[in-house]
N, CA, C and O atoms as a DFTB+ gen file, in Angstrom:
424 C
 N C O
     1  1      37.290    -141.672      78.041
     2  2      37.663    -140.642      78.989
     3  2      36.420    -140.187      79.743
     4  3      35.379    -139.941      79.135
     5  1      36.524    -140.076      81.052
     6  2      35.373    -139.663      81.855
     7  2      35.431    -138.164      82.153
     8  3      36.503    -137.559      82.165
     9  1      34.280    -137.592      82.388
    10  2      34.162    -136.184      82.710
    11  2      33.669    -136.043      84.137
    12  3      32.757    -136.750      84.564
    13  1      34.281    -135.125      84.869
    14  2      33.857    -134.881      86.246
    15  2      32.629    -133.986      86.245
    16  3      32.584    -132.979      85.538
    17  1      31.646    -134.354      87.031
    18  2      30.392    -133.600      87.061
    19  2      30.283    -132.657      88.253
    20  3      29.392    -131.808      88.286
    21  1      31.155    -132.790      89.209
    22  2      31.090    -131.940      90.385
    23  2      32.294    -132.142      91.266
    24  3      33.192    -132.912      90.927
    25  1      32.327    -131.455      92.402
    26  2      33.464    -131.592      93.319
    27  2      33.551    -133.020      93.885
    28  3      32.560    -133.747      93.946
    29  1      34.761    -133.389      94.291
    30  2      34.961    -134.703      94.892
    31  2      36.022    -134.620      95.974
    32  3      36.824    -133.687      96.000
    33  1      36.021    -135.601      96.865
    34  2      37.041    -135.673      97.908
    35  2      38.087    -136.706      97.516
    36  3      37.812    -137.646      96.771
    37  1      39.279    -136.508      98.031
    38  2      40.396    -137.413      97.779
    39  2      40.720    -138.076      99.111
    40  3      41.005    -137.399     100.099
    41  1      40.674    -139.422      99.129
    42  2      40.828    -140.175     100.363
    43  2      41.987    -141.147     100.281
    44  3      42.380    -141.582      99.198
    45  1      42.533    -141.484     101.451
    46  2      43.531    -142.541     101.566
    47  2      42.858    -143.865     101.206
    48  3      41.789    -144.182     101.728
    49  1      43.472    -144.624     100.330
    50  2      42.915    -145.905      99.910
    51  2      42.857    -146.899     101.082
    52  3      41.947    -147.726     101.147
    53  1      43.811    -146.819     101.992
    54  2      43.902    -147.784     103.084
    55  2      42.839    -147.570     104.166
    56  3      42.191    -148.525     104.592
    57  1      42.657    -146.320     104.612
    58  2      41.747    -146.072     105.737
    59  2      40.601    -145.114     105.415
    60  3      39.722    -144.890     106.247
    61  1      40.614    -144.553     104.211
    62  2      39.573    -143.634     103.732
    63  2      39.561    -142.271     104.414
    64  3      38.561    -141.557     104.346
    65  1      40.639    -141.908     105.059
    66  2      40.730    -140.566     105.638
    67  2      40.760    -139.548     104.498
    68  3      41.446    -139.757     103.498
    69  1      40.031    -138.463     104.642
    70  2      40.014    -137.406     103.630
    71  2      41.355    -136.671     103.668
    72  3      41.807    -136.224     104.722
    73  1      41.981    -136.557     102.487
    74  2      43.288    -135.903     102.374
    75  2      43.210    -134.553     101.668
    76  3      44.045    -133.679     101.903
    77  1      42.217    -134.383     100.811
    78  2      42.034    -133.126     100.093
    79  2      40.725    -133.210      99.315
    80  3      39.945    -134.148      99.480
    81  1      40.500    -132.207      98.464
    82  2      39.318    -132.238      97.593
    83  2      39.651    -131.602      96.252
    84  3      40.732    -131.045      96.064
    85  1      38.718    -131.694      95.338
    86  2      38.963    -131.238      93.969
    87  2      39.183    -129.726      93.864
    88  3      39.717    -129.263      92.856
    89  1      38.794    -128.956      94.859
    90  2      39.045    -127.516      94.829
    91  2      40.533    -127.195      94.917
    92  3      40.955    -126.108      94.522
    93  1      41.330    -128.127      95.431
    94  2      42.769    -127.925      95.582
    95  2      43.580    -128.509      94.431
    96  3      44.802    -128.364      94.397
    97  1      42.911    -129.168      93.491
    98  2      43.585    -129.852      92.395
    99  2      44.204    -128.858      91.410
   100  3      43.521    -127.977      90.887
   101  1      45.504    -129.015      91.166
   102  2      46.222    -128.182      90.194
   103  2      46.272    -128.905      88.855
   104  3      45.912    -128.339      87.823
   105  1      46.718    -130.161      88.875
   106  2      46.818    -130.956      87.654
   107  2      47.132    -132.403      88.012
   108  3      47.433    -132.724      89.161
   109  1      47.056    -133.258      87.018
   110  2      47.501    -134.645      87.150
   111  2      48.767    -134.768      86.314
   112  3      48.835    -134.261      85.194
   113  1      49.768    -135.447      86.867
   114  2      51.026    -135.621      86.147
   115  2      51.294    -137.090      85.890
   116  3      51.511    -137.865      86.822
   117  1      51.279    -137.466      84.627
   118  2      51.506    -138.856      84.233
   119  2      52.879    -139.375      84.668
   120  3      52.958    -140.491      85.182
   121  1      53.981    -138.602      84.482
   122  2      55.292    -139.133      84.876
   123  2      55.390    -139.477      86.369
   124  3      56.161    -140.354      86.758
   125  1      54.614    -138.788      87.190
   126  2      54.623    -139.052      88.634
   127  2      53.477    -139.964      89.045
   128  3      53.398    -140.379      90.202
   129  1      52.590    -140.280      88.110
   130  2      51.374    -141.040      88.395
   131  2      50.681    -140.464      89.629
   132  3      50.310    -141.188      90.553
   133  1      50.519    -139.136      89.615
   134  2      49.956    -138.491      90.783
   135  2      49.124    -137.271      90.473
   136  3      49.074    -136.782      89.344
   137  1      48.472    -136.796      91.524
   138  2      47.682    -135.571      91.473
   139  2      48.447    -134.480      92.200
   140  3      48.918    -134.689      93.318
   141  1      48.574    -133.321      91.576
   142  2      49.251    -132.182      92.189
   143  2      48.184    -131.303      92.828
   144  3      47.208    -130.918      92.184
   145  1      48.390    -130.988      94.118
   146  2      47.402    -130.237      94.891
   147  2      48.040    -129.036      95.579
   148  3      49.215    -129.070      95.944
   149  1      47.254    -127.975      95.750
   150  2      47.719    -126.794      96.485
   151  2      47.670    -126.995      97.993
   152  3      48.437    -126.370      98.726
   153  1      46.782    -127.856      98.461
   154  2      46.632    -128.051      99.911
   155  2      46.190    -129.478     100.206
   156  3      45.465    -130.096      99.426
   157  1      46.638    -129.985     101.340
   158  2      46.231    -131.292     101.837
   159  2      45.935    -131.165     103.322
   160  3      46.333    -130.197     103.971
   161  1      45.232    -132.158     103.849
   162  2      45.007    -132.220     105.286
   163  2      45.059    -133.686     105.682
   164  3      44.919    -134.566     104.833
   165  1      45.256    -133.948     106.941
   166  2      45.309    -135.332     107.381
   167  2      46.548    -136.065     106.922
   168  3      46.532    -137.288     106.781
   169  1      47.646    -135.318     106.680
   170  2      48.901    -135.965     106.305
   171  2      50.009    -135.538     107.266
   172  3      49.979    -134.452     107.845
   173  1      50.972    -136.418     107.412
   174  2      52.180    -136.140     108.186
   175  2      53.307    -135.951     107.180
   176  3      53.475    -136.779     106.284
   177  1      54.079    -134.881     107.309
   178  2      55.188    -134.593     106.411
   179  2      56.478    -135.032     107.085
   180  3      56.809    -134.561     108.173
   181  1      57.211    -135.943     106.428
   182  2      58.496    -136.418     106.966
   183  2      59.462    -135.261     107.162
   184  3      59.352    -134.224     106.507
   185  1      60.399    -135.449     108.065
   186  2      61.457    -134.466     108.282
   187  2      62.661    -134.711     107.380
   188  3      63.389    -133.777     107.043
   189  1      62.871    -135.965     106.991
   190  2      64.064    -136.342     106.237
   191  2      63.874    -136.170     104.737
   192  3      63.032    -136.830     104.129
   193  1      64.664    -135.278     104.148
   194  2      64.605    -135.088     102.703
   195  2      65.380    -136.206     102.001
   196  3      66.449    -136.619     102.449
   197  1      64.823    -136.674     100.911
   198  2      65.446    -137.730     100.110
   199  2      65.675    -137.205      98.702
   200  3      65.048    -136.236      98.276
   201  1      66.583    -137.858      97.988
   202  2      66.846    -137.504      96.596
   203  2      66.744    -138.757      95.746
   204  3      67.360    -139.781      96.038
   205  1      65.950    -138.654      94.684
   206  2      65.807    -139.763      93.740
   207  2      67.127    -139.914      92.996
   208  3      67.667    -138.929      92.493
   209  1      67.652    -141.132      92.920
   210  2      68.976    -141.360      92.324
   211  2      68.920    -141.988      90.936
   212  3      69.915    -141.955      90.211
   213  1      67.783    -142.560      90.551
   214  2      67.708    -143.270      89.271
   215  2      66.446    -142.889      88.507
   216  3      65.501    -142.332      89.068
   217  1      66.454    -143.203      87.216
   218  2      65.271    -143.014      86.390
   219  2      65.058    -141.582      85.957
   220  3      65.925    -140.726      86.128
   221  1      63.869    -141.333      85.382
   222  2      63.587    -140.002      84.854
   223  2      63.395    -138.957      85.946
   224  3      63.399    -137.760      85.657
   225  1      63.230    -139.385      87.186
   226  2      63.092    -138.448      88.306
   227  2      64.403    -138.251      89.055
   228  3      64.421    -137.669      90.139
   229  1      65.508    -138.739      88.471
   230  2      66.818    -138.598      89.095
   231  2      67.109    -137.128      89.394
   232  3      66.937    -136.264      88.534
   233  1      67.544    -136.860      90.607
   234  2      67.846    -135.493      91.023
   235  2      66.714    -134.796      91.750
   236  3      66.916    -133.718      92.308
   237  1      65.524    -135.386      91.758
   238  2      64.394    -134.798      92.479
   239  2      64.615    -134.912      93.985
   240  3      64.980    -135.974      94.489
   241  1      64.395    -133.827      94.684
   242  2      64.472    -133.837      96.151
   243  2      63.067    -133.722      96.707
   244  3      62.263    -132.927      96.220
   245  1      62.769    -134.515      97.730
   246  2      61.410    -134.555      98.261
   247  2      61.395    -135.077      99.693
   248  3      62.371    -135.649     100.178
   249  1      60.276    -134.866     100.343
   250  2      59.957    -135.519     101.614
   251  2      58.666    -136.302     101.384
   252  3      57.813    -135.888     100.599
   253  1      58.532    -137.420     102.065
   254  2      57.344    -138.260     101.905
   255  2      56.179    -137.718     102.708
   256  3      56.363    -137.104     103.760
   257  1      54.973    -137.951     102.201
   258  2      53.732    -137.604     102.884
   259  2      53.068    -138.907     103.326
   260  3      52.896    -139.825     102.524
   261  1      52.698    -138.982     104.602
   262  2      52.042    -140.167     105.153
   263  2      50.647    -139.800     105.617
   264  3      50.430    -138.700     106.125
   265  1      49.708    -140.699     105.450
   266  2      48.373    -140.514     106.006
   267  2      48.518    -140.404     107.519
   268  3      49.187    -141.233     108.135
   269  1      47.906    -139.399     108.121
   270  2      48.012    -139.197     109.566
   271  2      47.274    -140.273     110.356
   272  3      47.561    -140.488     111.533
   273  1      46.334    -140.942     109.716
   274  2      45.549    -141.977     110.392
   275  2      46.259    -143.332     110.393
   276  3      46.453    -143.929     111.452
   277  1      46.648    -143.819     109.208
   278  2      47.195    -145.187     109.099
   279  2      48.686    -145.224     108.767
   280  3      49.274    -146.304     108.717
   281  1      49.307    -144.067     108.539
   282  2      50.741    -143.945     108.243
   283  2      51.182    -144.488     106.880
   284  3      52.380    -144.621     106.630
   285  1      50.238    -144.800     106.009
   286  2      50.574    -145.226     104.652
   287  2      51.210    -144.057     103.906
   288  3      50.755    -142.921     104.040
   289  1      52.261    -144.320     103.119
   290  2      52.845    -143.272     102.277
   291  2      51.832    -142.955     101.183
   292  3      51.443    -143.832     100.411
   293  1      51.410    -141.693     101.123
   294  2      50.391    -141.288     100.151
   295  2      50.920    -140.322      99.093
   296  3      50.221    -140.037      98.120
   297  1      52.131    -139.820      99.264
   298  2      52.659    -138.891      98.273
   299  2      53.987    -138.296      98.650
   300  3      54.706    -138.799      99.512
   301  1      54.293    -137.196      97.968
   302  2      55.566    -136.505      98.164
   303  2      55.374    -134.998      98.101
   304  3      54.460    -134.492      97.448
   305  1      56.258    -134.299      98.795
   306  2      56.366    -132.848      98.707
   307  2      57.750    -132.566      98.138
   308  3      58.757    -132.811      98.803
   309  1      57.807    -132.051      96.905
   310  2      59.076    -131.843      96.214
   311  2      59.649    -130.466      96.520
   312  3      58.927    -129.471      96.584
   313  1      60.970    -130.435      96.708
   314  2      61.661    -129.151      96.841
   315  2      62.479    -128.852      95.587
   316  3      62.847    -127.705      95.336
   317  1      62.759    -129.894      94.800
   318  2      63.471    -129.722      93.524
   319  2      63.027    -130.823      92.576
   320  3      62.807    -131.964      92.983
   321  1      62.900    -130.462      91.308
   322  2      62.474    -131.425      90.289
   323  2      63.066    -131.002      88.947
   324  3      63.427    -129.838      88.769
   325  1      63.171    -131.946      87.991
   326  2      63.678    -131.586      86.661
   327  2      62.797    -130.535      85.994
   328  3      61.620    -130.399      86.329
   329  1      63.354    -129.816      85.077
   330  2      62.695    -128.681      84.411
   331  2      61.256    -128.941      83.971
   332  3      60.389    -128.129      84.293
   333  1      60.956    -130.009      83.265
   334  2      59.567    -130.156      82.803
   335  2      58.553    -130.268      83.943
   336  3      57.402    -129.859      83.790
   337  1      58.968    -130.810      85.068
   338  2      58.039    -131.007      86.187
   339  2      58.101    -129.899      87.221
   340  3      57.167    -129.734      88.005
   341  1      59.174    -129.143      87.235
   342  2      59.395    -128.192      88.320
   343  2      58.308    -127.127      88.444
   344  3      57.964    -126.741      89.561
   345  1      57.762    -126.646      87.339
   346  2      56.710    -125.625      87.414
   347  2      55.469    -126.148      88.115
   348  3      54.782    -125.391      88.802
   349  1      55.170    -127.429      87.951
   350  2      53.972    -128.006      88.563
   351  2      54.190    -128.397      90.016
   352  3      53.308    -128.181      90.847
   353  1      55.349    -128.971      90.341
   354  2      55.516    -129.546      91.687
   355  2      56.370    -128.718      92.627
   356  3      56.239    -128.860      93.843
   357  1      57.232    -127.865      92.116
   358  2      58.085    -127.049      92.983
   359  2      58.276    -125.665      92.371
   360  3      59.396    -125.290      92.024
   361  1      57.176    -124.895      92.234
   362  2      57.261    -123.624      91.521
   363  2      58.183    -122.597      92.183
   364  3      58.912    -121.893      91.484
   365  1      58.166    -122.497      93.498
   366  2      59.086    -121.632      94.248
   367  2      58.974    -121.979      95.727
   368  3      58.168    -122.824      96.117
   369  1      59.769    -121.335      96.527
   370  2      59.805    -121.702      97.946
   371  2      58.596    -121.197      98.726
   372  3      58.321    -121.712      99.810
   373  1      57.871    -120.216      98.218
   374  2      56.692    -119.711      98.939
   375  2      55.470    -120.580      98.732
   376  3      54.631    -120.702      99.624
   377  1      55.365    -121.183      97.566
   378  2      54.211    -122.031      97.258
   379  2      54.577    -123.489      97.464
   380  3      55.619    -123.950      96.998
   381  1      53.721    -124.206      98.158
   382  2      53.919    -125.643      98.311
   383  2      52.933    -126.357      97.419
   384  3      51.759    -125.992      97.352
   385  1      53.410    -127.370      96.739
   386  2      52.541    -128.218      95.940
   387  2      52.767    -129.652      96.380
   388  3      53.905    -130.110      96.477
   389  1      51.703    -130.339      96.639
   390  2      51.736    -131.689      97.138
   391  2      51.373    -132.655      96.023
   392  3      50.423    -132.414      95.278
   393  1      52.118    -133.740      95.903
   394  2      51.818    -134.763      94.896
   395  2      51.350    -136.005      95.619
   396  3      52.110    -136.625      96.364
   397  1      50.088    -136.372      95.400
   398  2      49.551    -137.590      95.996
   399  2      49.560    -138.680      94.940
   400  3      49.112    -138.473      93.812
   401  1      50.081    -139.852      95.319
   402  2      50.164    -140.993      94.408
   403  2      48.772    -141.543      94.135
   404  3      48.028    -141.842      95.068
   405  1      48.421    -141.675      92.875
   406  2      47.088    -142.208      92.526
   407  2      46.853    -143.584      93.120
   408  3      45.732    -143.904      93.516
   409  1      47.884    -144.395      93.187
   410  2      47.730    -145.758      93.724
   411  2      47.410    -145.771      95.221
   412  3      46.932    -146.782      95.736
   413  1      47.664    -144.670      95.923
   414  2      47.404    -144.589      97.361
   415  2      46.062    -143.942      97.675
   416  3      45.704    -143.774      98.841
   417  1      45.322    -143.580      96.630
   418  2      44.079    -142.812      96.805
   419  2      42.848    -143.595      96.427
   420  3      42.889    -144.565      95.670
   421  1      41.741    -143.124      96.992
   422  2      40.439    -143.684      96.634
   423  2      39.528    -142.542      96.269
   424  3      38.366    -142.764      95.929
C-alpha cells in the first residue's frame, strides 16, 4: 500500500486535462472503481439521465461526465444510489458529488 506525501492533480488519461485535485477528494469507492470528489473542472455534464438496470448498481440514476477537451467519458454524477453508496455519491440535492472512473484518470 502506498502513502500519499502531498497534494496531487487528477487528469484525464486520454488528453491529460486537469479535472480536479486531491483537495476535493472525499473517498475512493471500490464498488464503483472510482474517486468521489466534491468538485471537478474541465468536464461536460450530460443532460440525459440514465438508470443502471443490472448488477449491484441496479437502480442507480446518473448523468455521464465527459472530459471537456477530448470528450472521453471520465465519470458519473449520481442522483440516486443504493443505500450503502448513497451517503458517499448522492448525499442530498444541495451537495453534488462527482465520481471519476479510475480507469479514465492519470
